[in-house]
C-alpha positions as CSV (number, residue, x, y, z in Angstrom):
1,M,0.0,0.0,0.0
2,E,1.2,3.5,-0.8
3,P,1.6,6.0,2.1
4,Y,-1.2,8.3,0.8
5,Q,-3.6,5.3,0.7
6,I,-2.9,4.6,4.4
7,V,-3.5,8.3,5.2
8,L,-6.8,8.2,3.3
9,L,-8.0,5.1,5.1
10,C,-7.0,6.6,8.5
11,G,-8.9,9.8,7.6
12,I,-12.0,7.8,6.5
13,A,-11.9,5.6,9.6
14,F,-11.6,8.7,11.8
15,L,-14.6,10.4,10.1
16,I,-16.7,7.2,10.6
17,V,-15.7,7.0,14.3
18,A,-16.5,10.7,14.7
19,V,-19.9,10.3,13.2
20,I,-20.7,7.3,15.3
21,I,-19.6,9.2,18.5
22,T,-21.7,12.3,17.6
23,V,-24.8,10.1,17.0
24,L,-24.3,8.3,20.3
25,L,-23.8,11.6,22.1
26,L,-27.0,13.1,20.5
27,M,-29.0,10.0,21.5
28,C,-27.7,10.2,25.1
29,L,-28.5,13.9,25.3
30,K,-32.1,13.3,24.0
31,K,-32.5,10.6,26.7
32,Q,-31.1,12.9,29.4
33,K,-33.5,15.7,28.3
34,R,-36.4,13.2,28.6
35,V,-35.3,12.2,32.1
36,I,-35.0,15.9,33.1
37,R,-38.5,16.6,31.7
38,E,-39.9,13.6,33.6
39,A,-38.2,14.8,36.8
40,K,-39.7,18.3,36.3
41,N,-43.2,16.8,35.6
42,S,-43.0,14.6,38.7
43,K,-42.0,17.2,41.3
44,P,-45.1,16.7,43.5
45,K,-43.9,13.2,44.5
46,P,-41.3,14.3,47.2
47,K,-44.4,14.9,49.5
48,E,-44.7,11.1,49.7
49,K,-41.1,10.8,50.9
50,V,-41.8,13.3,53.8
51,Q,-44.6,11.0,55.1
């Protein structure tokens, strides 16, 4: 293999990994936002803990 081919493959691999990481991060952020919304919606519940 020529050196420039190796560089191209590394670049492509890096791009693929970066895309996968960004997608996973976005999914995690969406899940966290849902959890935060659920926590905000269920604020009246701490009264049960006081009892």
